[in-house]
N, CA, C, O and the ligand as a Tripos MOL2 file, in Angstrom:
@<TRIPOS>MOLECULE
protein
  285   283    72     0     0
PROTEIN
NO_CHARGES

@<TRIPOS>ATOM
      1 N          28.0820  207.4320 -220.8130 N.3       1 MET1
      2 CA         27.9960  208.7940 -221.3460 C.3       1 MET1
      3 C          27.5400  209.7570 -220.2620 C.2       1 MET1
      4 O          27.0710  209.3510 -219.1990 O.2       1 MET1
      5 N          27.6850  211.0000 -220.5480 N.am      2 ALA2
      6 CA         27.3400  212.0170 -219.5660 C.3       2 ALA2
      7 C          25.8430  212.0300 -219.3020 C.2       2 ALA2
      8 O          25.0230  211.8320 -220.1980 O.2       2 ALA2
      9 N          25.5330  212.2620 -218.0870 N.am      3 LYS3
     10 CA         24.1300  212.4550 -217.7570 C.3       3 LYS3
     11 C          23.7630  213.9180 -217.9860 C.2       3 LYS3
     12 O          24.6220  214.8000 -217.9800 O.2       3 LYS3
     13 N          22.5070  214.1450 -218.1830 N.am      4 THR4
     14 CA         22.0950  215.4980 -218.5310 C.3       4 THR4
     15 C          21.7560  216.3280 -217.3040 C.2       4 THR4
     16 O          21.2280  217.4330 -217.4240 O.2       4 THR4
     17 N          22.0600  215.7930 -216.1160 N.am      5 CYS5
     18 CA         21.6570  216.5280 -214.9310 C.3       5 CYS5
     19 C          22.7160  217.5180 -214.4660 C.2       5 CYS5
     20 O          22.4150  218.4310 -213.6960 O.2       5 CYS5
     21 N          23.9550  217.3480 -214.9260 N.am      6 SER6
     22 CA         24.9950  218.2560 -214.4660 C.3       6 SER6
     23 C          25.1740  219.4410 -215.4060 C.2       6 SER6
     24 O          25.3800  220.5750 -214.9730 O.2       6 SER6
     25 N          25.0910  219.1560 -216.6880 N.am      7 ASN7
     26 CA         25.1740  220.2380 -217.6530 C.3       7 ASN7
     27 C          23.8600  220.3630 -218.3980 C.2       7 ASN7
     28 O          23.1160  219.3960 -218.5600 O.2       7 ASN7
     29 N          23.5970  221.5620 -218.8390 N.am      8 GLN8
     30 CA         22.3900  221.7960 -219.5940 C.3       8 GLN8
     31 C          22.7450  222.3720 -220.9430 C.2       8 GLN8
     32 O          23.7760  223.0230 -221.1140 O.2       8 GLN8
     33 N          21.8820  222.1220 -221.8860 N.am      9 TRP9
     34 CA         22.0140  222.7470 -223.1880 C.3       9 TRP9
     35 C          20.9490  223.8180 -223.3070 C.2       9 TRP9
     36 O          19.7950  223.6300 -222.9230 O.2       9 TRP9
     37 N          21.3670  224.9300 -223.8420 N.am     10 ASP10
     38 CA         20.3950  225.9210 -224.2520 C.3      10 ASP10
     39 C          19.6770  225.3570 -225.4720 C.2      10 ASP10
     40 O          20.2620  225.2300 -226.5480 O.2      10 ASP10
     41 N          18.4200  225.0260 -225.2950 N.am     11 LEU11
     42 CA         17.7060  224.3560 -226.3680 C.3      11 LEU11
     43 C          17.4440  225.2750 -227.5480 C.2      11 LEU11
     44 O          17.1750  224.8100 -228.6550 O.2      11 LEU11
     45 N          17.5190  226.5380 -227.3220 N.am     12 VAL12
     46 CA         17.1950  227.4840 -228.3830 C.3      12 VAL12
     47 C          18.3600  227.6550 -229.3460 C.2      12 VAL12
     48 O          18.1910  227.5280 -230.5590 O.2      12 VAL12
     49 N          19.5360  227.9410 -228.8130 N.am     13 CYS13
     50 CA         20.6880  228.1990 -229.6790 C.3      13 CYS13
     51 C          21.6820  227.0480 -229.6590 C.2      13 CYS13
     52 O          22.6080  227.0350 -230.4710 O.2      13 CYS13
     53 N          21.5230  226.0810 -228.7590 N.am     14 GLY14
     54 CA         22.3830  224.9180 -228.7530 C.3      14 GLY14
     55 C          23.6430  225.0730 -227.9170 C.2      14 GLY14
     56 O          24.4940  224.1830 -227.9110 O.2      14 GLY14
     57 N          23.7720  226.1700 -227.2250 N.am     15 MET15
     58 CA         24.9660  226.4210 -226.4210 C.3      15 MET15
     59 C          24.9720  225.5450 -225.1620 C.2      15 MET15
     60 O          23.9360  225.3220 -224.5350 O.2      15 MET15
     61 N          26.1650  225.0560 -224.8110 N.am     16 LEU16
     62 CA         26.2860  224.2800 -223.5850 C.3      16 LEU16
     63 C          26.3910  225.2180 -222.3890 C.2      16 LEU16
     64 O          27.2190  226.1280 -222.3590 O.2      16 LEU16
     65 N          25.5430  224.9750 -221.4200 N.am     17 LEU17
     66 CA         25.5640  225.7760 -220.2040 C.3      17 LEU17
     67 C          26.1350  224.9170 -219.0960 C.2      17 LEU17
     68 O          25.5520  223.8930 -218.7390 O.2      17 LEU17
     69 N          27.2530  225.3180 -218.5540 N.am     18 GLU18
     70 CA         27.8370  224.5200 -217.4860 C.3      18 GLU18
     71 C          27.0080  224.6590 -216.2210 C.2      18 GLU18
     72 O          26.2250  225.5950 -216.0550 O.2      18 GLU18
     73 N          27.2060  223.7110 -215.3520 N.am     19 ASN19
     74 CA         26.3820  223.6440 -214.1550 C.3      19 ASN19
     75 C          26.3030  224.9840 -213.4280 C.2      19 ASN19
     76 O          27.3190  225.6200 -213.1460 O.2      19 ASN19
     77 N          25.0930  225.3870 -213.1380 N.am     20 SER20
     78 CA         24.8390  226.6160 -212.3830 C.3      20 SER20
     79 C          25.1870  227.8920 -213.1350 C.2      20 SER20
     80 O          25.1230  228.9860 -212.5730 O.2      20 SER20
     81 N          25.5520  227.7560 -214.3870 N.am     21 GLU21
     82 CA         25.8730  228.9630 -215.1310 C.3      21 GLU21
     83 C          24.6840  229.5560 -215.8550 C.2      21 GLU21
     84 O          24.7560  230.6660 -216.3840 O.2      21 GLU21
     85 N          23.6110  228.8280 -215.8770 N.am     22 ALA22
     86 CA         22.4540  229.3370 -216.5890 C.3      22 ALA22
     87 C          21.7680  230.4290 -215.7710 C.2      22 ALA22
     88 O          21.1260  230.1560 -214.7570 O.2      22 ALA22
     89 N          21.9160  231.6380 -216.2230 N.am     23 GLU23
     90 CA         21.3020  232.7440 -215.4930 C.3      23 GLU23
     91 C          19.8230  232.8540 -215.8060 C.2      23 GLU23
     92 O          19.0380  233.3790 -215.0160 O.2      23 GLU23
     93 N          19.4580  232.3490 -216.9720 N.am     24 TYR24
     94 CA         18.0730  232.4460 -217.3980 C.3      24 TYR24
     95 C          17.4790  231.0530 -217.4370 C.2      24 TYR24
     96 O          17.9720  230.1730 -218.1420 O.2      24 TYR24
     97 N          16.4390  230.8670 -216.6910 N.am     25 THR25
     98 CA         15.8190  229.5530 -216.6540 C.3      25 THR25
     99 C          14.3140  229.6800 -216.8230 C.2      25 THR25
    100 O          13.7080  230.7100 -216.5260 O.2      25 THR25
    101 N          13.7420  228.5950 -217.3090 N.am     26 ASP26
    102 CA         12.3040  228.5410 -217.4450 C.3      26 ASP26
    103 C          11.8740  227.1090 -217.1540 C.2      26 ASP26
    104 O          12.6110  226.1600 -217.4230 O.2      26 ASP26
    105 N          10.6890  226.9660 -216.6090 N.am     27 GLU27
    106 CA         10.1800  225.6340 -216.3050 C.3      27 GLU27
    107 C           9.1070  225.2470 -217.2980 C.2      27 GLU27
    108 O           8.2830  226.0600 -217.7150 O.2      27 GLU27
    109 N           9.1450  223.9810 -217.6620 N.am     28 PHE28
    110 CA          8.1150  223.4580 -218.5340 C.3      28 PHE28
    111 C           7.8760  222.0020 -218.1710 C.2      28 PHE28
    112 O           8.8060  221.1950 -218.1540 O.2      28 PHE28
    113 N           6.6140  221.6680 -217.8780 N.am     29 GLU29
    114 CA          6.2370  220.3120 -217.5030 C.3      29 GLU29
    115 C           7.1270  219.7470 -216.4000 C.2      29 GLU29
    116 O           7.5160  218.5800 -216.4370 O.2      29 GLU29
    117 N           7.4420  220.5850 -215.4260 N.am     30 GLY30
    118 CA          8.1860  220.1320 -214.2580 C.3      30 GLY30
    119 C           9.6810  220.0930 -214.4100 C.2      30 GLY30
    120 O          10.3920  219.7840 -213.4540 O.2      30 GLY30
    121 N          10.1770  220.4010 -215.5980 N.am     31 LYS31
    122 CA         11.6230  220.4320 -215.8150 C.3      31 LYS31
    123 C          12.0880  221.8660 -215.9470 C.2      31 LYS31
    124 O          11.3940  222.7260 -216.4890 O.2      31 LYS31
    125 N          13.2860  222.0960 -215.4350 N.am     32 THR32
    126 CA         13.8730  223.4260 -215.5630 C.3      32 THR32
    127 C          14.8840  223.4360 -216.7000 C.2      32 THR32
    128 O          15.7530  222.5700 -216.7940 O.2      32 THR32
    129 N          14.7490  224.4050 -217.5310 N.am     33 TYR33
    130 CA         15.6500  224.5380 -218.6720 C.3      33 TYR33
    131 C          16.4440  225.8250 -218.5330 C.2      33 TYR33
    132 O          15.9170  226.8550 -218.1130 O.2      33 TYR33
    133 N          17.6990  225.7530 -218.8850 N.am     34 GLY34
    134 CA         18.5640  226.9210 -218.7750 C.3      34 GLY34
    135 C          18.8290  227.5420 -220.1390 C.2      34 GLY34
    136 O          18.8300  226.8630 -221.1660 O.2      34 GLY34
    137 N          19.0530  228.8390 -220.1180 N.am     35 PHE35
    138 CA         19.3050  229.5640 -221.3630 C.3      35 PHE35
    139 C          20.4200  230.5720 -221.1740 C.2      35 PHE35
    140 O          20.6940  231.0280 -220.0630 O.2      35 PHE35
    141 N          21.0510  230.9040 -222.2730 N.am     36 CYS36
    142 CA         22.1940  231.7980 -222.2030 C.3      36 CYS36
    143 C          21.7790  233.2540 -222.1630 C.2      36 CYS36
    144 O          22.5640  234.1200 -221.7770 O.2      36 CYS36
    145 N          20.5580  233.5210 -222.5570 N.am     37 SER37
    146 CA         20.1440  234.9120 -222.6640 C.3      37 SER37
    147 C          18.6390  235.0400 -222.4700 C.2      37 SER37
    148 O          17.8900  234.0670 -222.5620 O.2      37 SER37
    149 N          18.2290  236.2530 -222.2040 N.am     38 GLN38
    150 CA         16.7920  236.5110 -222.0840 C.3      38 GLN38
    151 C          16.0740  236.2010 -223.3890 C.2      38 GLN38
    152 O          14.9390  235.7230 -223.3970 O.2      38 GLN38
    153 N          16.7510  236.4790 -224.4740 N.am     39 TRP39
    154 CA         16.1390  236.2320 -225.7830 C.3      39 TRP39
    155 C          15.8350  234.7510 -225.9630 C.2      39 TRP39
    156 O          14.7530  234.3830 -226.4200 O.2      39 TRP39
    157 N          16.8100  233.8910 -225.5960 N.am     40 CYS40
    158 CA         16.6120  232.4580 -225.7370 C.3      40 CYS40
    159 C          15.4970  231.9860 -224.8040 C.2      40 CYS40
    160 O          14.6660  231.1630 -225.1860 O.2      40 CYS40
    161 N          15.4860  232.5040 -223.6030 N.am     41 LYS41
    162 CA         14.4480  232.1260 -222.6550 C.3      41 LYS41
    163 C          13.0670  232.5060 -223.1810 C.2      41 LYS41
    164 O          12.1280  231.7130 -223.1260 O.2      41 LYS41
    165 N          12.9630  233.7020 -223.6790 N.am     42 ASP42
    166 CA         11.6800  234.1530 -224.1960 C.3      42 ASP42
    167 C          11.2290  233.3140 -225.3880 C.2      42 ASP42
    168 O          10.0480  233.0030 -225.5410 O.2      42 ASP42
    169 N          12.2000  232.9560 -226.2270 N.am     43 SER43
    170 CA         11.8690  232.1490 -227.3960 C.3      43 SER43
    171 C          11.3440  230.7800 -226.9740 C.2      43 SER43
    172 O          10.3890  230.2580 -227.5480 O.2      43 SER43
    173 N          11.9930  230.2130 -225.9540 N.am     44 PHE44
    174 CA         11.5450  228.9230 -225.4450 C.3      44 PHE44
    175 C          10.1700  229.0560 -224.7990 C.2      44 PHE44
    176 O           9.2760  228.2450 -225.0400 O.2      44 PHE44
    177 N          10.0200  230.0610 -223.9990 N.am     45 HIS45
    178 CA          8.7930  230.2370 -223.2360 C.3      45 HIS45
    179 C           7.5820  230.4160 -224.1560 C.2      45 HIS45
    180 O           6.4730  229.9830 -223.8410 O.2      45 HIS45
    181 N           7.8180  231.0530 -225.2770 N.am     46 ALA46
    182 CA          6.7300  231.3140 -226.2090 C.3      46 ALA46
    183 C           6.2000  230.0220 -226.8210 C.2      46 ALA46
    184 O           5.0180  229.9210 -227.1470 O.2      46 ALA46
    185 N           7.0770  229.0410 -226.9720 N.am     47 ASN47
    186 CA          6.6620  227.7980 -227.5990 C.3      47 ASN47
    187 C           7.6250  226.6700 -227.2360 C.2      47 ASN47
    188 O           8.4310  226.2470 -228.0650 O.2      47 ASN47
    189 N           7.5400  226.1840 -225.9970 N.am     48 PRO48
    190 CA          8.5260  225.2090 -225.4970 C.3      48 PRO48
    191 C           8.6160  223.9460 -226.3410 C.2      48 PRO48
    192 O           9.7090  223.4210 -226.5530 O.2      48 PRO48
    193 N           7.4970  223.4620 -226.8170 N.am     49 LYS49
    194 CA          7.5120  222.1860 -227.5310 C.3      49 LYS49
    195 C           8.2870  222.2610 -228.8300 C.2      49 LYS49
    196 O           8.7360  221.2460 -229.3610 O.2      49 LYS49
    197 N           8.4390  223.4680 -229.3320 N.am     50 ARG50
    198 CA          9.2030  223.6300 -230.5570 C.3      50 ARG50
    199 C          10.6660  223.2450 -230.3430 C.2      50 ARG50
    200 O          11.3490  222.8190 -231.2740 O.2      50 ARG50
    201 N          11.1340  223.3990 -229.1110 N.am     51 PHE51
    202 CA         12.5580  223.2060 -228.8490 C.3      51 PHE51
    203 C          12.8780  221.8760 -228.1690 C.2      51 PHE51
    204 O          14.0340  221.4530 -228.1410 O.2      51 PHE51
    205 N          11.8680  221.2280 -227.6280 N.am     52 ILE52
    206 CA         12.1200  219.9870 -226.9010 C.3      52 ILE52
    207 C          12.1310  218.8200 -227.8690 C.2      52 ILE52
    208 O          11.1850  218.5790 -228.6180 O.2      52 ILE52
    209 N          13.2390  218.1110 -227.8190 N.am     53 GLU53
    210 CA         13.3750  216.9440 -228.6800 C.3      53 GLU53
    211 C          13.4040  215.6900 -227.8370 C.2      53 GLU53
    212 O          13.7180  215.7320 -226.6470 O.2      53 GLU53
    213 N          13.0820  214.5940 -228.4510 N.am     54 MET54
    214 CA         13.1920  213.3270 -227.7590 C.3      54 MET54
    215 C          14.6650  212.9900 -227.5590 C.2      54 MET54
    216 O          15.4860  213.2680 -228.4330 O.2      54 MET54
    217 N          15.0130  212.3880 -226.4050 N.am     55 PRO55
    218 CA         16.4120  212.0200 -226.1580 C.3      55 PRO55
    219 C          16.9240  211.0770 -227.2360 C.2      55 PRO55
    220 O          16.2210  210.1580 -227.6560 O.2      55 PRO55
    221 N          18.1360  211.3060 -227.6730 N.am     56 GLY56
    222 CA         18.7440  210.4070 -228.6270 C.3      56 GLY56
    223 C          18.4010  210.7010 -230.0670 C.2      56 GLY56
    224 O          18.8250  209.9780 -230.9690 O.2      56 GLY56
    225 N          17.6440  211.7440 -230.2920 N.am     57 SER57
    226 CA         17.2920  212.0790 -231.6660 C.3      57 SER57
    227 C          17.7340  213.4990 -231.9700 C.2      57 SER57
    228 O          16.9670  214.3250 -232.4640 O.2      57 SER57
    229 N          18.9760  213.7470 -231.6630 N.am     58 HIS58
    230 CA         19.4660  215.1150 -231.7960 C.3      58 HIS58
    231 C          20.0890  215.3690 -233.1560 C.2      58 HIS58
    232 O          21.0680  216.1070 -233.2620 O.2      58 HIS58
    233 N          19.5410  214.7720 -234.1800 N.am     59 LYS59
    234 CA         20.0320  215.0550 -235.5240 C.3      59 LYS59
    235 C          19.0560  215.9860 -236.2210 C.2      59 LYS59
    236 O          17.8810  215.6690 -236.4050 O.2      59 LYS59
    237 N          19.5580  217.1000 -236.5880 N.am     60 GLY60
    238 CA         18.7140  218.0320 -237.3170 C.3      60 GLY60
    239 C          17.6980  218.6820 -236.3960 C.2      60 GLY60
    240 O          17.2970  218.1120 -235.3810 O.2      60 GLY60
    241 N          17.3010  219.8580 -236.7600 N.am     61 THR61
    242 CA         16.3050  220.5630 -235.9570 C.3      61 THR61
    243 C          15.2580  221.1590 -236.8740 C.2      61 THR61
    244 O          15.1840  222.3750 -237.0510 O.2      61 THR61
    245 N          14.4580  220.2960 -237.4490 N.am     62 PRO62
    246 CA         13.4770  220.7840 -238.4290 C.3      62 PRO62
    247 C          12.4350  221.7090 -237.8210 C.2      62 PRO62
    248 O          11.7470  222.4360 -238.5370 O.2      62 PRO62
    249 N          12.3220  221.6800 -236.4850 N.am     63 THR63
    250 CA         11.3040  222.5160 -235.8620 C.3      63 THR63
    251 C          11.7700  223.9470 -235.6720 C.2      63 THR63
    252 O          11.0060  224.8000 -235.2220 O.2      63 THR63
    253 N          13.0320  224.2100 -236.0170 N.am     64 LEU64
    254 CA         13.5610  225.5440 -235.7500 C.3      64 LEU64
    255 C          13.2490  226.5390 -236.8570 C.2      64 LEU64
    256 O          13.5220  227.7300 -236.7150 O.2      64 LEU64
    257 N          12.7000  226.0800 -237.9180 N.am     65 LYS65
    258 CA         12.4540  227.0130 -239.0180 C.3      65 LYS65
    259 C          11.4590  228.0930 -238.5880 C.2      65 LYS65
    260 O          10.5350  227.8460 -237.8120 O.2      65 LYS65
    261 N          11.6730  229.2490 -239.0990 N.am     66 GLY66
    262 CA         10.7790  230.3480 -238.7880 C.3      66 GLY66
    263 C          11.2500  231.2010 -237.6490 C.2      66 GLY66
    264 O          10.6360  232.2230 -237.3440 O.2      66 GLY66
    265 N          12.3390  230.8010 -237.0030 N.am     67 LEU67
    266 CA         12.8490  231.6360 -235.9250 C.3      67 LEU67
    267 C          13.6030  232.8410 -236.4710 C.2      67 LEU67
    268 O          14.2420  232.7680 -237.5200 O.2      67 LEU67
    269 N          13.5210  233.9180 -235.7650 N.am     68 PRO68
    270 CA         14.3830  235.0370 -236.1280 C.3      68 PRO68
    271 C          15.8390  234.6850 -235.9160 C.2      68 PRO68
    272 O          16.1700  233.9430 -234.9900 O.2      68 PRO68
    273 N          16.7010  235.1980 -236.7480 N.am     69 GLU69
    274 CA         18.0990  234.7740 -236.6920 C.3      69 GLU69
    275 C          18.9680  235.6530 -235.8260 C.2      69 GLU69
    276 O          20.1140  235.3040 -235.5430 O.2      69 GLU69
    277 N          18.4510  236.7700 -235.4060 N.am     70 GLU70
    278 CA         19.2830  237.6590 -234.6000 C.3      70 GLU70
    279 C          19.5460  237.0870 -233.2160 C.2      70 GLU70
    280 O          18.7690  236.2690 -232.7250 O.2      70 GLU70
    281 N          20.6020  237.4970 -232.6020 N.am     71 HIS71
    282 CA         20.9200  237.0310 -231.2550 C.3      71 HIS71
    283 C          21.1230  238.2040 -230.3260 C.2      71 HIS71
    284 O          21.4000  238.0130 -229.1420 O.2      71 HIS71
    285 ZN         21.0170  230.7390 -226.1600 Zn       72 ZN72
@<TRIPOS>BOND
     1     1     2 1
     2     2     3 1
     3     3     4 2
     4     3     5 am
     5     5     6 1
     6     6     7 1
     7     7     8 2
     8     7     9 am
     9     9    10 1
    10    10    11 1
    11    11    12 2
    12    11    13 am
    13    13    14 1
    14    14    15 1
    15    15    16 2
    16    15    17 am
    17    17    18 1
    18    18    19 1
    19    19    20 2
    20    19    21 am
    21    21    22 1
    22    22    23 1
    23    23    24 2
    24    23    25 am
    25    25    26 1
    26    26    27 1
    27    27    28 2
    28    27    29 am
    29    29    30 1
    30    30    31 1
    31    31    32 2
    32    31    33 am
    33    33    34 1
    34    34    35 1
    35    35    36 2
    36    35    37 am
    37    37    38 1
    38    38    39 1
    39    39    40 2
    40    39    41 am
    41    41    42 1
    42    42    43 1
    43    43    44 2
    44    43    45 am
    45    45    46 1
    46    46    47 1
    47    47    48 2
    48    47    49 am
    49    49    50 1
    50    50    51 1
    51    51    52 2
    52    51    53 am
    53    53    54 1
    54    54    55 1
    55    55    56 2
    56    55    57 am
    57    57    58 1
    58    58    59 1
    59    59    60 2
    60    59    61 am
    61    61    62 1
    62    62    63 1
    63    63    64 2
    64    63    65 am
    65    65    66 1
    66    66    67 1
    67    67    68 2
    68    67    69 am
    69    69    70 1
    70    70    71 1
    71    71    72 2
    72    71    73 am
    73    73    74 1
    74    74    75 1
    75    75    76 2
    76    75    77 am
    77    77    78 1
    78    78    79 1
    79    79    80 2
    80    79    81 am
    81    81    82 1
    82    82    83 1
    83    83    84 2
    84    83    85 am
    85    85    86 1
    86    86    87 1
    87    87    88 2
    88    87    89 am
    89    89    90 1
    90    90    91 1
    91    91    92 2
    92    91    93 am
    93    93    94 1
    94    94    95 1
    95    95    96 2
    96    95    97 am
    97    97    98 1
    98    98    99 1
    99    99   100 2
   100    99   101 am
   101   101   102 1
   102   102   103 1
   103   103   104 2
   104   103   105 am
   105   105   106 1
   106   106   107 1
   107   107   108 2
   108   107   109 am
   109   109   110 1
   110   110   111 1
   111   111   112 2
   112   111   113 am
   113   113   114 1
   114   114   115 1
   115   115   116 2
   116   115   117 am
   117   117   118 1
   118   118   119 1
   119   119   120 2
   120   119   121 am
   121   121   122 1
   122   122   123 1
   123   123   124 2
   124   123   125 am
   125   125   126 1
   126   126   127 1
   127   127   128 2
   128   127   129 am
   129   129   130 1
   130   130   131 1
   131   131   132 2
   132   131   133 am
   133   133   134 1
   134   134   135 1
   135   135   136 2
   136   135   137 am
   137   137   138 1
   138   138   139 1
   139   139   140 2
   140   139   141 am
   141   141   142 1
   142   142   143 1
   143   143   144 2
   144   143   145 am
   145   145   146 1
   146   146   147 1
   147   147   148 2
   148   147   149 am
   149   149   150 1
   150   150   151 1
   151   151   152 2
   152   151   153 am
   153   153   154 1
   154   154   155 1
   155   155   156 2
   156   155   157 am
   157   157   158 1
   158   158   159 1
   159   159   160 2
   160   159   161 am
   161   161   162 1
   162   162   163 1
   163   163   164 2
   164   163   165 am
   165   165   166 1
   166   166   167 1
   167   167   168 2
   168   167   169 am
   169   169   170 1
   170   170   171 1
   171   171   172 2
   172   171   173 am
   173   173   174 1
   174   174   175 1
   175   175   176 2
   176   175   177 am
   177   177   178 1
   178   178   179 1
   179   179   180 2
   180   179   181 am
   181   181   182 1
   182   182   183 1
   183   183   184 2
   184   183   185 am
   185   185   186 1
   186   186   187 1
   187   187   188 2
   188   187   189 am
   189   189   190 1
   190   190   191 1
   191   191   192 2
   192   191   193 am
   193   193   194 1
   194   194   195 1
   195   195   196 2
   196   195   197 am
   197   197   198 1
   198   198   199 1
   199   199   200 2
   200   199   201 am
   201   201   202 1
   202   202   203 1
   203   203   204 2
   204   203   205 am
   205   205   206 1
   206   206   207 1
   207   207   208 2
   208   207   209 am
   209   209   210 1
   210   210   211 1
   211   211   212 2
   212   211   213 am
   213   213   214 1
   214   214   215 1
   215   215   216 2
   216   215   217 am
   217   217   218 1
   218   218   219 1
   219   219   220 2
   220   219   221 am
   221   221   222 1
   222   222   223 1
   223   223   224 2
   224   223   225 am
   225   225   226 1
   226   226   227 1
   227   227   228 2
   228   227   229 am
   229   229   230 1
   230   230   231 1
   231   231   232 2
   232   231   233 am
   233   233   234 1
   234   234   235 1
   235   235   236 2
   236   235   237 am
   237   237   238 1
   238   238   239 1
   239   239   240 2
   240   239   241 am
   241   241   242 1
   242   242   243 1
   243   243   244 2
   244   243   245 am
   245   245   246 1
   246   246   247 1
   247   247   248 2
   248   247   249 am
   249   249   250 1
   250   250   251 1
   251   251   252 2
   252   251   253 am
   253   253   254 1
   254   254   255 1
   255   255   256 2
   256   255   257 am
   257   257   258 1
   258   258   259 1
   259   259   260 2
   260   259   261 am
   261   261   262 1
   262   262   263 1
   263   263   264 2
   264   263   265 am
   265   265   266 1
   266   266   267 1
   267   267   268 2
   268   267   269 am
   269   269   270 1
   270   270   271 1
   271   271   272 2
   272   271   273 am
   273   273   274 1
   274   274   275 1
   275   275   276 2
   276   275   277 am
   277   277   278 1
   278   278   279 1
   279   279   280 2
   280   279   281 am
   281   281   282 1
   282   282   283 1
   283   283   284 2
@<TRIPOS>SUBSTRUCTURE
     1 MET1         2 RESIDUE 1 A MET
     2 ALA2         6 RESIDUE 1 A ALA
     3 LYS3        10 RESIDUE 1 A LYS
     4 THR4        14 RESIDUE 1 A THR
     5 CYS5        18 RESIDUE 1 A CYS
     6 SER6        22 RESIDUE 1 A SER
     7 ASN7        26 RESIDUE 1 A ASN
     8 GLN8        30 RESIDUE 1 A GLN
     9 TRP9        34 RESIDUE 1 A TRP
    10 ASP10       38 RESIDUE 1 A ASP
    11 LEU11       42 RESIDUE 1 A LEU
    12 VAL12       46 RESIDUE 1 A VAL
    13 CYS13       50 RESIDUE 1 A CYS
    14 GLY14       54 RESIDUE 1 A GLY
    15 MET15       58 RESIDUE 1 A MET
    16 LEU16       62 RESIDUE 1 A LEU
    17 LEU17       66 RESIDUE 1 A LEU
    18 GLU18       70 RESIDUE 1 A GLU
    19 ASN19       74 RESIDUE 1 A ASN
    20 SER20       78 RESIDUE 1 A SER
    21 GLU21       82 RESIDUE 1 A GLU
    22 ALA22       86 RESIDUE 1 A ALA
    23 GLU23       90 RESIDUE 1 A GLU
    24 TYR24       94 RESIDUE 1 A TYR
    25 THR25       98 RESIDUE 1 A THR
    26 ASP26      102 RESIDUE 1 A ASP
    27 GLU27      106 RESIDUE 1 A GLU
    28 PHE28      110 RESIDUE 1 A PHE
    29 GLU29      114 RESIDUE 1 A GLU
    30 GLY30      118 RESIDUE 1 A GLY
    31 LYS31      122 RESIDUE 1 A LYS
    32 THR32      126 RESIDUE 1 A THR
    33 TYR33      130 RESIDUE 1 A TYR
    34 GLY34      134 RESIDUE 1 A GLY
    35 PHE35      138 RESIDUE 1 A PHE
    36 CYS36      142 RESIDUE 1 A CYS
    37 SER37      146 RESIDUE 1 A SER
    38 GLN38      150 RESIDUE 1 A GLN
    39 TRP39      154 RESIDUE 1 A TRP
    40 CYS40      158 RESIDUE 1 A CYS
    41 LYS41      162 RESIDUE 1 A LYS
    42 ASP42      166 RESIDUE 1 A ASP
    43 SER43      170 RESIDUE 1 A SER
    44 PHE44      174 RESIDUE 1 A PHE
    45 HIS45      178 RESIDUE 1 A HIS
    46 ALA46      182 RESIDUE 1 A ALA
    47 ASN47      186 RESIDUE 1 A ASN
    48 PRO48      190 RESIDUE 1 A PRO
    49 LYS49      194 RESIDUE 1 A LYS
    50 ARG50      198 RESIDUE 1 A ARG
    51 PHE51      202 RESIDUE 1 A PHE
    52 ILE52      206 RESIDUE 1 A ILE
    53 GLU53      210 RESIDUE 1 A GLU
    54 MET54      214 RESIDUE 1 A MET
    55 PRO55      218 RESIDUE 1 A PRO
    56 GLY56      222 RESIDUE 1 A GLY
    57 SER57      226 RESIDUE 1 A SER
    58 HIS58      230 RESIDUE 1 A HIS
    59 LYS59      234 RESIDUE 1 A LYS
    60 GLY60      238 RESIDUE 1 A GLY
    61 THR61      242 RESIDUE 1 A THR
    62 PRO62      246 RESIDUE 1 A PRO
    63 THR63      250 RESIDUE 1 A THR
    64 LEU64      254 RESIDUE 1 A LEU
    65 LYS65      258 RESIDUE 1 A LYS
    66 GLY66      262 RESIDUE 1 A GLY
    67 LEU67      266 RESIDUE 1 A LEU
    68 PRO68      270 RESIDUE 1 A PRO
    69 GLU69      274 RESIDUE 1 A GLU
    70 GLU70      278 RESIDUE 1 A GLU
    71 HIS71      282 RESIDUE 1 A HIS
    72 ZN72       285 GROUP 0 **** ****
């Protein structure tokens, strides 16, 4: 399967960011995360753990409740 080092997912909205296309990035615990927009970056930055899931458990996102729905 694909490794996660070439492509990134926007953890906030779930959008796939192709390599080097992430204009908005933020670091958390030594990892760099890419985002599609300033809004997504800010949302992640405010509470990174809300968006980080364990690998292989990408079913459902119960931690996303309470987010504003606008984009
Ligand atoms: Zn996004």
